[in-house]
C-alpha positions as a Markdown table, in Angstrom:
| # | Residue | x | y | z |
|---|---|---|---|---|
| 1 | Met | -15.1 | -3.7 | 9.9 |
| 2 | Pro | -13.0 | -3.0 | 6.6 |
| 3 | Ile | -15.3 | -1.9 | 3.7 |
| 4 | Val | -15.7 | -4.9 | 1.1 |
| 5 | Leu | -16.6 | -5.3 | -2.5 |
| 6 | Glu | -18.8 | -8.4 | -3.0 |
| 7 | Leu | -17.3 | -10.3 | -6.2 |
| 8 | Asp | -20.4 | -11.5 | -8.0 |
| 9 | Ser | -19.7 | -15.3 | -8.6 |
| 10 | Val | -20.8 | -16.3 | -12.1 |
| 11 | Pro | -22.4 | -19.6 | -11.7 |
| 12 | Pro | -20.8 | -22.2 | -14.0 |
| 13 | Ser | -22.6 | -24.7 | -16.2 |
| 14 | Arg | -21.1 | -27.4 | -13.7 |
| 15 | Pro | -18.6 | -27.2 | -10.5 |
| 16 | Phe | -15.0 | -26.7 | -11.1 |
| 17 | Thr | -14.4 | -30.3 | -10.2 |
| 18 | Ser | -12.3 | -31.4 | -13.0 |
| 19 | Ala | -8.6 | -30.4 | -13.7 |
| 20 | Trp | -9.6 | -29.4 | -17.3 |
| 21 | Ile | -12.3 | -26.7 | -16.1 |
| 22 | Arg | -9.7 | -25.5 | -13.5 |
| 23 | Trp | -7.1 | -25.0 | -16.2 |
| 24 | Arg | -9.5 | -23.3 | -18.4 |
| 25 | Arg | -10.5 | -20.7 | -15.8 |
| 26 | Asp | -6.8 | -20.0 | -14.9 |
| 27 | Leu | -6.0 | -19.7 | -18.4 |
| 28 | Val | -9.1 | -17.1 | -18.7 |
| 29 | Gly | -7.3 | -15.4 | -15.6 |
| 30 | Arg | -3.8 | -15.2 | -17.3 |
| 31 | Val | -5.4 | -13.6 | -20.5 |
| 32 | Arg | -7.4 | -11.1 | -18.7 |
| 33 | Arg | -4.3 | -10.1 | -16.6 |
| 34 | Trp | -2.7 | -9.1 | -20.0 |
| 35 | Thr | -5.9 | -7.3 | -21.4 |
| 36 | Arg | -6.4 | -5.3 | -18.3 |
| 37 | Trp | -3.6 | -3.0 | -17.7 |
| 38 | Glu | -4.2 | -2.7 | -14.0 |
| 39 | Phe | -2.8 | -6.3 | -13.9 |
| 40 | Trp | 0.2 | -5.7 | -15.9 |
| 41 | Pro | 3.7 | -6.2 | -14.5 |
| 42 | Pro | 5.9 | -3.3 | -13.9 |
| 43 | Tyr | 8.2 | -3.9 | -16.9 |
| 44 | Leu | 5.3 | -3.5 | -19.2 |
| 45 | Phe | 3.3 | -0.6 | -17.4 |
| 46 | Tyr | 6.3 | 1.8 | -16.4 |
| 47 | Pro | 8.4 | 2.4 | -19.7 |
| 48 | Pro | 6.2 | 5.3 | -20.6 |
| 49 | Val | 6.6 | 6.8 | -17.1 |
| 50 | Val | 10.4 | 6.1 | -17.0 |
| 51 | Ala | 10.5 | 8.0 | -20.4 |
| 52 | Tyr | 8.5 | 11.1 | -19.1 |
| 53 | Ile | 10.8 | 11.1 | -16.0 |
| 54 | Ala | 13.9 | 11.2 | -18.5 |
| 55 | Tyr | 12.3 | 14.1 | -20.3 |
| 56 | Leu | 11.6 | 16.0 | -17.0 |
| 57 | Gly | 15.3 | 15.3 | -16.1 |
| 58 | Ile | 16.4 | 16.9 | -19.2 |
| 59 | Lys | 13.9 | 19.8 | -18.7 |
| 60 | Phe | 15.0 | 20.4 | -15.2 |
| 61 | Arg | 18.7 | 19.8 | -15.7 |
| 62 | Ser | 19.0 | 16.8 | -13.1 |
| 63 | Trp | 17.8 | 13.1 | -13.6 |
| 64 | Thr | 17.4 | 13.0 | -9.9 |
| 65 | Leu | 15.9 | 16.4 | -8.9 |
| 66 | Phe | 12.7 | 14.5 | -7.6 |
| 67 | Thr | 14.8 | 13.3 | -4.8 |
| 68 | Ala | 14.8 | 16.9 | -3.5 |
| 69 | Ala | 11.0 | 17.0 | -3.2 |
| 70 | Asn | 11.1 | 15.7 | 0.4 |
| 71 | Pro | 14.5 | 17.0 | 2.0 |
| 72 | Gly | 13.1 | 15.5 | 5.6 |
| 73 | Ile | 13.3 | 11.9 | 3.9 |
| 74 | Pro | 16.6 | 10.2 | 2.6 |
| 75 | Ala | 16.6 | 10.6 | -1.2 |
| 76 | Gly | 13.1 | 12.0 | -0.9 |
| 77 | Gly | 11.5 | 8.4 | -0.2 |
| 78 | Phe | 12.9 | 6.9 | -3.4 |
| 79 | Val | 13.6 | 3.2 | -1.9 |
| 80 | Gly | 14.5 | 1.5 | 1.3 |
| 81 | Glu | 13.8 | 4.7 | 3.6 |
| 82 | Ser | 12.9 | 3.8 | 7.4 |
| 83 | Lys | 9.3 | 3.7 | 7.7 |
| 84 | His | 9.8 | 4.0 | 11.7 |
| 85 | Lys | 11.8 | 7.3 | 11.2 |
| 86 | Ile | 9.2 | 8.8 | 8.8 |
| 87 | Leu | 6.5 | 8.0 | 11.4 |
| 88 | Asp | 8.7 | 9.4 | 14.1 |
| 89 | Asn | 8.8 | 12.8 | 12.2 |
| 90 | Leu | 5.1 | 12.9 | 12.6 |
| 91 | Lys | 5.2 | 12.9 | 16.4 |
| 92 | Asp | 3.6 | 16.2 | 16.7 |
| 93 | Ala | 0.6 | 14.5 | 14.9 |
| 94 | Ala | 0.2 | 11.9 | 17.7 |
| 95 | Ala | -3.5 | 12.0 | 17.9 |
| 96 | Trp | -3.3 | 10.5 | 14.2 |
| 97 | Met | -0.9 | 7.8 | 14.8 |
| 98 | Pro | -1.4 | 4.2 | 16.0 |
| 99 | Cys | 1.1 | 2.9 | 18.6 |
| 100 | Ser | 4.1 | 1.2 | 17.1 |
| 101 | Thr | 7.8 | 0.4 | 17.8 |
| 102 | Leu | 10.9 | -0.7 | 15.6 |
| 103 | Leu | 12.3 | -4.1 | 16.5 |
| 104 | Ser | 15.8 | -3.6 | 15.3 |
| 105 | Cys | 17.5 | -6.4 | 17.2 |
| 106 | Thr | 17.9 | -9.4 | 14.8 |
| 107 | Val | 18.4 | -11.9 | 17.5 |
| 108 | Pro | 14.9 | -13.7 | 17.6 |
| 109 | Ala | 14.6 | -14.7 | 21.2 |
| 110 | His | 15.3 | -11.1 | 22.1 |
| 111 | Arg | 13.3 | -9.4 | 19.5 |
| 112 | Ile | 10.3 | -11.8 | 20.7 |
| 113 | Val | 10.8 | -10.6 | 24.2 |
| 114 | Glu | 10.9 | -6.9 | 23.2 |
| 115 | Ala | 7.6 | -7.4 | 21.1 |
| 116 | Glu | 5.9 | -9.2 | 24.0 |
| 117 | Thr | 7.0 | -6.5 | 26.4 |
| 118 | Phe | 6.1 | -3.6 | 24.3 |
| 119 | Met | 2.6 | -4.9 | 23.8 |
| 120 | Arg | 2.2 | -5.5 | 27.3 |
| 121 | Gln | 3.3 | -2.0 | 28.4 |
| 122 | His | 1.0 | -0.4 | 25.8 |
| 123 | Gly | -2.0 | -2.6 | 26.4 |
| 124 | Leu | -1.8 | -4.0 | 22.9 |
| 125 | Gln | -4.1 | -7.1 | 22.1 |
| 126 | Phe | -4.1 | -9.3 | 19.1 |
| 127 | Pro | -4.2 | -8.8 | 16.2 |
| 128 | Val | -1.2 | -6.6 | 15.5 |
| 129 | Val | 0.7 | -5.8 | 12.3 |
| 130 | Leu | 4.3 | -6.7 | 11.6 |
| 131 | Lys | 6.0 | -5.2 | 8.7 |
| 132 | Pro | 9.6 | -4.4 | 7.4 |
| 133 | Asp | 11.2 | -1.1 | 8.3 |
| 134 | Ala | 12.1 | -0.7 | 4.6 |
| 135 | Gly | 9.3 | -2.0 | 2.3 |
| 136 | Gln | 7.5 | -1.5 | -0.8 |
| 137 | Arg | 4.0 | -2.5 | -2.2 |
| 138 | Gly | 3.1 | -4.5 | 0.9 |
| 139 | Ser | 6.0 | -6.9 | 0.7 |
| 140 | Gly | 6.6 | -8.7 | 4.1 |
| 141 | Val | 3.4 | -7.1 | 5.7 |
| 142 | Ser | 1.4 | -9.4 | 7.9 |
| 143 | Ile | -1.5 | -9.2 | 10.3 |
| 144 | Val | -0.7 | -11.6 | 13.2 |
| 145 | Arg | -3.5 | -13.1 | 15.5 |
| 146 | Ser | -1.8 | -15.0 | 18.1 |
| 147 | Pro | 1.3 | -15.3 | 20.0 |
| 148 | Gly | 2.4 | -18.3 | 17.9 |
| 149 | Lys | 2.4 | -16.2 | 14.7 |
| 150 | Leu | 4.1 | -13.4 | 16.3 |
| 151 | Arg | 7.0 | -15.5 | 17.2 |
| 152 | Gln | 7.2 | -17.4 | 13.9 |
| 153 | Tyr | 7.3 | -14.0 | 12.1 |
| 154 | Leu | 10.0 | -12.7 | 14.3 |
| 155 | Thr | 12.0 | -15.8 | 14.2 |
| 156 | Leu | 12.0 | -15.9 | 10.2 |
| 157 | Ala | 12.4 | -12.3 | 9.7 |
| 158 | Ala | 15.9 | -11.5 | 9.4 |
| 159 | Tyr | 15.5 | -7.4 | 8.9 |
| 160 | Pro | 14.4 | -4.6 | 11.3 |
| 161 | Val | 10.6 | -4.9 | 11.9 |
| 162 | Ile | 7.9 | -2.5 | 13.0 |
| 163 | Leu | 5.5 | -3.7 | 15.2 |
| 164 | Gln | 2.1 | -1.6 | 15.0 |
| 165 | Glu | -1.3 | -1.6 | 16.6 |
| 166 | Tyr | -3.8 | -3.0 | 14.4 |
| 167 | Val | -6.4 | -0.3 | 13.3 |
| 168 | Pro | -9.7 | -1.8 | 12.1 |
| 169 | Gly | -11.8 | 0.1 | 9.7 |
| 170 | Glu | -12.0 | 1.3 | 6.1 |
| 171 | Glu | -8.6 | 2.2 | 4.5 |
| 172 | Tyr | -7.8 | 5.2 | 2.0 |
| 173 | Gly | -4.8 | 6.4 | 0.4 |
| 174 | Val | -4.4 | 10.0 | 0.4 |
| 175 | Phe | -1.9 | 11.7 | -2.0 |
| 176 | Tyr | -0.9 | 15.2 | -0.8 |
| 177 | Tyr | 1.6 | 17.8 | -2.0 |
| 178 | Arg | 2.6 | 21.4 | -1.2 |
| 179 | Tyr | 4.9 | 23.5 | -2.9 |
| 180 | Pro | 7.6 | 25.0 | -0.7 |
| 181 | Gly | 6.5 | 28.8 | 0.1 |
| 182 | Asp | 2.9 | 27.9 | -0.3 |
| 183 | Glu | 0.5 | 28.4 | 2.9 |
| 184 | Arg | -1.6 | 25.6 | 2.1 |
| 185 | Gly | -1.0 | 22.0 | 0.4 |
| 186 | Arg | -3.5 | 20.2 | -1.9 |
| 187 | Ile | -4.7 | 16.6 | -2.2 |
| 188 | Leu | -4.0 | 15.2 | -5.6 |
| 189 | Ser | -6.0 | 12.0 | -5.1 |
| 190 | Val | -8.1 | 9.8 | -2.8 |
| 191 | Thr | -7.9 | 6.0 | -3.2 |
| 192 | Glu | -10.8 | 3.9 | -1.5 |
| 193 | Lys | -9.0 | 0.5 | -0.7 |
| 194 | Arg | -11.5 | -2.3 | -0.8 |
| 195 | Met | -11.0 | -5.8 | 0.4 |
| 196 | Pro | -12.7 | -8.3 | -2.0 |
| 197 | Thr | -15.2 | -10.5 | -0.4 |
| 198 | Leu | -16.8 | -13.7 | -1.9 |
| 199 | Val | -20.2 | -14.8 | -0.9 |
| 200 | Gly | -20.9 | -18.5 | -0.4 |
| 201 | Asp | -23.7 | -20.6 | -2.1 |
| 202 | Gly | -23.2 | -23.7 | 0.0 |
| 203 | Lys | -22.2 | -25.7 | -3.0 |
| 204 | Arg | -18.9 | -24.4 | -4.0 |
| 205 | Thr | -15.4 | -24.4 | -2.5 |
| 206 | Val | -13.5 | -21.0 | -2.0 |
| 207 | Glu | -11.4 | -22.0 | -4.8 |
| 208 | Glu | -14.2 | -22.6 | -7.0 |
| 209 | Leu | -15.9 | -19.1 | -6.2 |
| 210 | Ile | -12.7 | -17.5 | -7.1 |
| 211 | Leu | -12.3 | -19.0 | -10.4 |
| 212 | Ala | -16.1 | -18.4 | -11.2 |
| 213 | Asp | -15.6 | -14.8 | -10.3 |
| 214 | Glu | -15.0 | -12.5 | -13.5 |
| 215 | Arg | -12.5 | -10.4 | -11.5 |
| 216 | Ala | -11.1 | -12.5 | -8.8 |
| 217 | Val | -9.9 | -15.0 | -11.5 |
| 218 | Cys | -7.4 | -12.3 | -12.5 |
| 219 | Met | -5.7 | -12.7 | -9.3 |
| 220 | Ser | -6.5 | -16.1 | -8.6 |
| 221 | Asp | -3.0 | -17.3 | -7.9 |
| 222 | Val | -2.8 | -14.6 | -5.0 |
| 223 | Tyr | -6.1 | -15.2 | -3.6 |
| 224 | Arg | -5.6 | -19.1 | -3.4 |
| 225 | Arg | -2.1 | -18.6 | -1.7 |
| 226 | Lys | -3.4 | -16.1 | 0.7 |
| 227 | Asn | -6.4 | -18.6 | 1.6 |
| 228 | Ala | -4.6 | -21.8 | 1.1 |
| 229 | Asp | -5.8 | -23.2 | 4.4 |
| 230 | Arg | -9.4 | -22.8 | 3.5 |
| 231 | Ile | -9.3 | -23.1 | -0.2 |
| 232 | Gln | -11.3 | -26.4 | -0.4 |
| 233 | Glu | -13.8 | -25.3 | 2.2 |
| 234 | Val | -17.4 | -24.9 | 1.1 |
| 235 | Pro | -18.9 | -21.7 | 2.7 |
| 236 | Ala | -22.5 | -21.8 | 3.7 |
| 237 | Ser | -24.9 | -20.0 | 1.4 |
| 238 | Gly | -24.7 | -16.3 | 2.2 |
| 239 | Glu | -21.6 | -16.6 | 4.1 |
| 240 | Arg | -19.0 | -14.1 | 3.5 |
| 241 | Val | -15.4 | -14.9 | 2.8 |
| 242 | Gln | -12.8 | -12.1 | 2.8 |
| 243 | Leu | -10.0 | -13.0 | 0.6 |
| 244 | Val | -7.2 | -10.5 | 1.8 |
| 245 | Glu | -6.4 | -8.2 | 4.6 |
| 246 | Ile | -3.7 | -5.8 | 3.3 |
| 247 | Gly | -4.7 | -2.9 | 1.2 |
| 248 | Thr | -2.1 | -3.4 | -1.6 |
| 249 | His | -3.5 | -3.6 | -5.2 |
| 250 | Cys | -0.6 | -6.3 | -6.2 |
| 251 | Arg | -1.7 | -8.3 | -3.3 |
| 252 | Gly | -5.4 | -8.3 | -4.0 |
| 253 | Ala | -7.0 | -5.3 | -2.8 |
| 254 | Ile | -9.5 | -3.4 | -5.2 |
| 255 | Phe | -8.6 | 0.4 | -5.6 |
| 256 | Leu | -11.3 | 2.7 | -6.6 |
| 257 | Asp | -11.3 | 6.4 | -7.0 |
| 258 | Gly | -12.3 | 8.3 | -3.9 |
| 259 | Gly | -12.2 | 11.8 | -5.3 |
| 260 | Asp | -15.7 | 12.4 | -4.2 |
| 261 | Thr | -14.7 | 12.1 | -0.5 |
| 262 | Ile | -12.3 | 15.3 | -0.8 |
| 263 | Thr | -14.0 | 17.8 | 1.5 |
| 264 | Pro | -12.5 | 21.2 | 3.1 |
| 265 | Ser | -12.5 | 19.4 | 6.4 |
| 266 | Leu | -10.5 | 16.6 | 5.1 |
| 267 | Glu | -8.1 | 19.0 | 3.1 |
| 268 | Glu | -7.6 | 21.1 | 6.2 |
| 269 | Val | -6.8 | 18.1 | 8.5 |
| 270 | Ile | -4.4 | 16.5 | 5.9 |
| 271 | Asp | -2.7 | 19.7 | 5.5 |
| 272 | Arg | -2.2 | 20.3 | 9.2 |
| 273 | Ile | -0.8 | 16.7 | 9.8 |
| 274 | Ala | 1.6 | 16.9 | 6.7 |
| 275 | Lys | 3.1 | 20.2 | 8.1 |
| 276 | Thr | 4.2 | 18.6 | 11.4 |
| 277 | Phe | 6.9 | 16.8 | 9.3 |
| 278 | Asp | 9.6 | 19.5 | 8.6 |
| 279 | Gly | 11.0 | 18.7 | 5.2 |
| 280 | Phe | 7.8 | 16.9 | 3.8 |
| 281 | Phe | 6.2 | 18.1 | 0.6 |
| 282 | Phe | 5.1 | 15.3 | -1.5 |
| 283 | Gly | 3.6 | 11.6 | -0.8 |
| 284 | Arg | 0.7 | 9.5 | 0.2 |
| 285 | Phe | -0.8 | 8.9 | 3.7 |
| 286 | Asp | -2.2 | 5.5 | 4.0 |
| 287 | Met | -4.8 | 5.7 | 6.6 |
| 288 | Arg | -7.6 | 3.8 | 8.5 |
| 289 | Val | -10.9 | 5.3 | 9.8 |
| 290 | Pro | -13.9 | 3.7 | 11.2 |
| 291 | Ser | -16.1 | 5.1 | 8.3 |
| 292 | Arg | -16.5 | 7.0 | 5.2 |
| 293 | Gln | -18.3 | 9.7 | 7.0 |
| 294 | Asp | -15.5 | 10.0 | 9.5 |
| 295 | Phe | -13.1 | 10.2 | 6.6 |
| 296 | Met | -14.7 | 13.0 | 4.8 |
| 297 | Ala | -15.2 | 14.9 | 8.2 |
| 298 | Gly | -11.3 | 14.5 | 8.9 |
| 299 | Arg | -12.0 | 12.6 | 12.1 |
| 300 | Asn | -10.9 | 9.4 | 13.9 |
| 301 | Met | -8.3 | 8.7 | 11.3 |
| 302 | Lys | -4.9 | 6.7 | 11.8 |
| 303 | Ile | -1.9 | 7.0 | 9.9 |
| 304 | Val | -0.6 | 3.5 | 9.2 |
| 305 | Glu | 2.1 | 4.6 | 6.7 |
| 306 | Leu | 3.4 | 7.7 | 4.9 |
| 307 | Asn | 5.1 | 7.0 | 1.5 |
| 308 | Gly | 7.7 | 9.4 | -0.2 |
| 309 | Val | 8.5 | 10.7 | -3.6 |
| 310 | Thr | 8.1 | 7.2 | -5.6 |
| 311 | Ser | 4.4 | 6.6 | -4.2 |
| 312 | Glu | 1.5 | 6.7 | -6.7 |
| 313 | Ala | -1.7 | 8.4 | -6.7 |
| 314 | Thr | -3.3 | 5.1 | -6.6 |
| 315 | His | -6.9 | 5.9 | -7.7 |
| 316 | Ile | -5.7 | 5.3 | -11.3 |
| 317 | Tyr | -6.1 | 1.5 | -10.6 |
| 318 | Asp | -10.0 | 2.2 | -10.5 |
| 319 | Pro | -11.2 | -0.2 | -13.3 |
| 320 | Lys | -13.1 | 2.8 | -14.7 |
| 321 | Phe | -9.5 | 4.5 | -15.7 |
| 322 | Ser | -8.2 | 4.0 | -19.0 |
| 323 | Leu | -4.5 | 3.5 | -19.5 |
| 324 | Phe | -4.4 | 7.0 | -21.2 |
| 325 | Asp | -5.8 | 8.4 | -17.7 |
| 326 | Ala | -3.5 | 6.2 | -15.7 |
| 327 | Tyr | -0.5 | 7.8 | -17.5 |
| 328 | Arg | -2.0 | 11.4 | -17.6 |
| 329 | Val | -2.2 | 11.3 | -13.6 |
| 330 | Leu | 1.4 | 9.8 | -13.3 |
| 331 | Phe | 3.0 | 12.4 | -15.6 |
| 332 | Gln | 1.1 | 15.0 | -13.7 |
| 333 | Gln | 2.5 | 13.8 | -10.4 |
| 334 | Trp | 6.0 | 13.4 | -11.7 |
| 335 | Gln | 5.8 | 17.1 | -13.0 |
| 336 | Ile | 5.0 | 18.2 | -9.6 |
| 337 | Ala | 7.7 | 16.4 | -7.9 |
| 338 | Phe | 10.4 | 17.8 | -10.0 |
| 339 | Glu | 8.7 | 21.4 | -9.7 |
| 340 | Ile | 8.9 | 21.0 | -5.8 |
| 341 | Gly | 12.5 | 19.5 | -6.2 |
| 342 | Asp | 13.5 | 22.5 | -8.3 |
| 343 | Leu | 12.1 | 25.0 | -5.7 |
| 344 | Asn | 13.9 | 23.1 | -2.8 |
| 345 | Arg | 17.2 | 23.0 | -4.9 |
| 346 | Ala | 17.0 | 27.0 | -5.1 |
| 347 | Arg | 16.7 | 26.7 | -1.5 |
| 348 | Gly | 20.0 | 24.8 | -0.9 |
| 349 | Val | 18.8 | 21.2 | -1.0 |
| 350 | Gln | 21.0 | 18.8 | -2.9 |
| 351 | Pro | 19.3 | 16.0 | -5.0 |
| 352 | Ala | 20.5 | 12.6 | -4.2 |
| 353 | Ser | 23.2 | 11.1 | -7.0 |
| 354 | Val | 22.4 | 8.5 | -9.2 |
| 355 | Gly | 25.0 | 6.2 | -7.4 |
| 356 | Asp | 23.2 | 7.0 | -4.2 |
| 357 | Leu | 19.9 | 5.6 | -5.7 |
| 358 | Leu | 21.7 | 2.7 | -7.2 |
| 359 | Asp | 23.0 | 1.7 | -3.9 |
| 360 | Ala | 19.8 | 2.1 | -2.1 |
| 361 | Ser | 18.0 | 0.0 | -4.6 |
| 362 | Arg | 20.5 | -2.7 | -4.2 |
| 363 | Glu | 20.2 | -2.7 | -0.6 |
| 364 | Tyr | 16.5 | -2.7 | -0.7 |
| 365 | Gly | 16.6 | -5.7 | -3.0 |
| 366 | Arg | 18.9 | -7.5 | -0.7 |
| 367 | Leu | 16.7 | -7.0 | 2.1 |
| 368 | Ala | 13.5 | -7.9 | 0.2 |
| 369 | Gln | 14.8 | -11.2 | -0.8 |
| 370 | Gly | 14.1 | -12.4 | 2.8 |
| 371 | Tyr | 10.8 | -10.8 | 3.4 |
| 372 | Thr | 8.3 | -12.9 | 5.2 |
| 373 | Glu | 4.9 | -13.4 | 3.4 |
């Protein structure tokens, strides 16, 4: 079972039965999204980070030096890199990898046969995970639970798709870095990804419970869209309703600082895994594991994704962190990326050009427009 954070619904003076009260709570959610920085849109949050990257570009005499941080990933993992190829580079870490394949054919009928054959040959049962080979921030990721949903996704998706074994359990993001020439790498941060769960009272609908909760109301649009087929159901008293399944902050997951889970055993295993990827020095592992105890012991972990140079130390989205704390961590992260890139440049690695990054961004934008929710 994924770890959950039970959202405490505040009993309203009366149920949200009128359009006026629903509108009022929606307004509360919109206001709170602007007053709580973790919900800010990228154009509002990132300008100071972009300014700091520009400063580092001047300091290190290259605007794109950070792309040399991971020579084994195109442009260091800036945008649009193949997630399947990244996982392929971890083949020496097979014990930590879920079963997966790339469905590159864009002819729906052929791709459906390919997916069903792969599942049969590897003994995979539903649910399975489908996601774009090039994706960011959880776009296009879907957990499918039936042959019909599998066929529907693969029919609509006009882009290369990864089919991956579904790994149950708790989810963590582990941000790792190693300076070229150093014997050991380090963990910069750990994020506990929690899937919010509401508890029914036998009186209110799922929508009313979402709008009543002081945090869920901030993401009410996301939660209502993801639960559209049951939004007017009335959960029984004590019944749990998990609102999201994907461990992405912008899609409704709750991120908490997991720094207290970092142990010598965890650091040793993460370092060992990272070193199986020739040319990887900086990025975030997204992992699933049966329990917190397993994670801290560095056992029974599965890597569902590895992100490159533009991944974040996502523990900053813990509500206890101030905006200043978040910028401090991100500035440190980008400083490390430039330092690693500088060391790799001295070894002969050429950073990507600005033109290369613009081309990659445009191509990713073109693909992302068709991503299936």
